[in-house]
C-alpha positions in Angstrom: 98.4 155.5 41.1 97.7 155.3 44.9 98.5 158.9 45.6 96.1 160.3 43.0 93.4 157.8 44.1 93.8 159.0 47.7 93.4 162.7 46.8 90.2 161.9 44.9 88.6 160.9 48.2 88.7 164.5 49.4 90.1 163.4 52.7 92.6 165.3 54.9 96.0 163.5 54.9 97.8 162.4 58.0 101.4 162.0 56.8 103.9 160.6 59.3 107.7 160.4 58.6 110.2 157.9 60.1 113.7 156.9 59.3 114.6 153.5 58.1 117.2 151.8 60.4 116.7 154.2 63.4 117.4 153.3 66.1 117.8 149.9 64.4 116.1 148.1 61.4 113.6 146.0 63.3 112.5 148.8 65.6 112.1 151.2 62.6 110.0 148.6 60.8 107.7 148.2 63.8 107.5 152.0 64.2 106.3 152.3 60.6 103.7 149.6 61.3 102.5 151.5 64.3 101.9 154.8 62.5 100.2 153.0 59.7 97.9 151.2 62.1 97.2 154.5 63.8 95.7 155.9 60.6 98.4 157.2 58.3 97.0 158.2 54.9 100.3 158.7 53.2 103.6 157.4 54.5 107.0 159.2 54.2 109.9 156.8 54.4 113.2 158.4 55.3 116.3 157.3 53.4 119.5 157.9 55.5 122.2 160.2 54.1 125.4 161.7 55.4 124.7 165.4 54.8 121.0 166.0 55.4 121.0 169.8 55.0 117.2 170.3 55.4 117.0 168.4 58.7 117.3 169.6 62.2 119.1 167.8 65.1 116.6 165.0 65.8 116.5 163.7 62.2 120.2 164.4 61.7 120.9 162.0 64.6 118.5 159.4 62.9 120.5 159.7 59.6 123.8 159.3 61.5 122.7 156.2 63.5 121.0 154.6 60.5 124.3 154.9 58.5 126.3 153.5 61.5 123.9 150.6 61.4 125.0 150.1 57.8 121.5 150.8 56.4 121.8 150.9 52.6 119.3 151.2 49.7 118.6 147.5 49.7 117.4 147.7 53.4 115.2 150.7 52.6 113.6 148.9 49.7 113.2 145.7 51.7 111.4 147.6 54.5 109.1 149.3 51.9 108.4 146.0 50.3 107.5 144.3 53.6 105.1 147.2 54.5 103.6 147.2 51.0 102.6 143.6 51.5 100.8 144.5 54.7 99.3 147.8 53.6 98.5 147.5 49.9 96.5 150.8 49.5 98.5 153.4 51.4 100.7 155.7 49.2 104.4 155.5 50.1 106.7 158.4 49.4 110.5 158.0 49.8 112.1 161.1 51.3 115.6 161.1 50.1 118.4 163.5 49.2 119.4 163.5 45.6 123.0 162.2 46.0 122.0 158.5 46.8 119.7 158.5 43.7 122.4 159.9 41.5 125.1 157.7 42.8 123.1 154.5 42.3 121.8 155.8 39.0 118.4 157.4 38.6 116.9 154.6 36.4 118.1 151.8 38.6 117.1 153.6 41.9 113.6 154.4 40.6 113.1 150.9 39.2 114.1 149.3 42.6 111.8 151.8 44.4 108.9 150.8 42.2 109.5 147.1 42.7 109.4 147.8 46.4 106.0 149.4 46.2 107.1 153.0 46.5 104.8 155.5 44.7 107.2 158.5 44.4 109.8 160.7 45.9 110.3 163.9 47.9 113.8 165.2 47.3 114.4 168.2 49.6 117.7 169.3 47.9 116.4 169.1 44.3 114.8 172.3 42.9 112.3 171.8 40.1 114.8 173.6 37.7 117.1 170.6 38.1 114.6 167.9 38.4 113.7 167.2 34.7 115.9 164.1 34.4 114.3 162.5 37.5 110.8 163.6 36.3 111.3 161.8 33.0 112.5 158.6 34.6 109.6 158.7 37.1 107.0 159.4 34.4 108.2 156.4 32.4 107.7 154.2 35.5 104.4 155.7 36.8 106.1 157.3 39.8 105.6 160.8 41.2 108.0 163.6 42.2 106.9 166.1 44.9 108.7 169.4 45.2 109.0 171.7 48.2 107.6 175.2 48.5 108.7 177.5 51.3 107.3 180.7 53.0 109.7 182.8 50.9 108.8 181.3 47.5 107.8 184.0 45.1 104.6 183.8 42.9 106.8 182.8 39.9 108.5 180.1 41.9 105.2 178.8 43.3 103.8 178.4 39.8 106.9 176.5 38.7 106.7 174.2 41.8 103.0 173.6 41.2 103.6 172.7 37.5 106.5 170.4 38.3 105.0 168.5 41.3 102.9 165.4 40.7 99.7 165.0 42.7 100.6 167.4 45.5 103.0 170.0 46.8 105.0 169.9 50.1 104.8 173.3 51.8 107.5 174.0 54.4 105.9 175.7 57.4 108.9 177.9 58.3 112.3 178.8 57.1 115.1 176.7 58.6 115.4 173.0 59.2 113.0 170.3 60.3 112.4 169.8 64.0 109.5 169.9 66.6 108.6 173.5 67.5 106.5 174.8 70.5 104.7 177.2 68.2 104.3 177.8 64.5 103.5 181.0 62.5 100.0 180.0 61.6 98.8 183.4 60.4 101.8 183.8 58.1 101.4 180.3 56.9 97.7 180.7 56.1 98.4 183.9 54.2 101.1 182.1 52.1 98.7 179.3 51.4 96.0 181.7 50.2 98.6 183.0 47.7 99.4 179.4 46.7 95.7 178.6 46.2 95.4 181.6 43.8 98.1 180.1 41.7 97.8 176.3 42.0 94.9 173.8 42.5 97.0 170.8 43.6 96.6 169.5 47.2 99.2 170.8 49.6 100.7 169.1 52.7 102.4 171.2 55.4 105.5 169.9 57.2 108.4 171.1 59.4 107.8 171.9 63.1 104.5 170.1 63.7 104.8 168.6 67.2 101.3 168.7 68.8 97.8 167.6 67.9 96.7 171.2 68.1 99.3 172.2 65.5 97.9 169.5 63.2 94.3 170.5 63.8 95.1 174.2 63.0 97.0 173.4 59.8 94.3 171.0 58.6 91.9 173.9 58.5 93.8 175.5 55.6 95.8 172.6 54.1 95.0 169.2 52.7 97.5 167.3 54.8 99.9 167.5 57.7 103.4 166.0 57.9 104.7 165.0 61.3 108.4 163.9 61.4 110.7 164.8 64.3 108.2 164.0 67.0 107.8 160.5 65.7 111.5 160.0 65.0 112.3 160.9 68.6 109.8 158.5 70.0 111.0 155.7 67.7 114.6 156.5 68.7 113.6 156.1 72.4 111.9 152.8 71.4 108.7 154.2 72.9 106.5 152.6 70.4 103.3 152.5 72.5 103.5 156.3 73.0 104.4 156.7 69.3 101.2 154.9 68.3 99.1 156.8 70.9 100.3 160.2 69.7 99.9 159.2 66.1 96.2 158.3 66.8 95.7 161.6 68.6 97.1 163.6 65.7 95.2 161.6 63.2 91.9 162.3 65.1 92.8 166.0 65.4 92.9 166.6 61.7 89.5 165.0 60.9 
């Protein structure tokens, strides 16, 4: 499994997120290529959905426009398959809400994802208590499921999330939705991650709000990986791909 193999290297993870089909399919494909060439260690591929409850304004717009562009599951898998042919060793995680998976059928959705070279899923609206069916399907196919922990997660809940997550845990940096922030609550986050470490030995990546290389550098001091989404989604939406690649390289260098 590519994700497990990556973590065995002991390397910090630069984890960019972009939306398939935003601002259009071809631009999004090239944007994914740019962040991969800039040094992405793990790639988060956004699957458009009509009610993205965990996402802030920037990524909500990306969902809306991708859907207006008639992006469907086959386009997402086509993009992943194209990138897999070009980047055979990078783990790909599909970030999708649960409804599209359920509507298409868990087994069919997961089989298509595996065929496209996807390694697993981050499902922001699926708590571990309700994830057993998806876990079973994924285990049968060698795919992983990553659950989200938040700053308000109790010890009991952190244990459950740790036990349920495959290969890593996604730790949300703050309460609320995604979106670039000027500042982040680093002390509080570091304190929560100390508690997490006392309960769980799986690698943790931190996302939501990371908008500057200095944010990424700080987070990389106490987490195994840093997720950057809204910043890159905005640059892709502006079709500013040269700047997207430049910033991605800068953030990648900052966490080393």
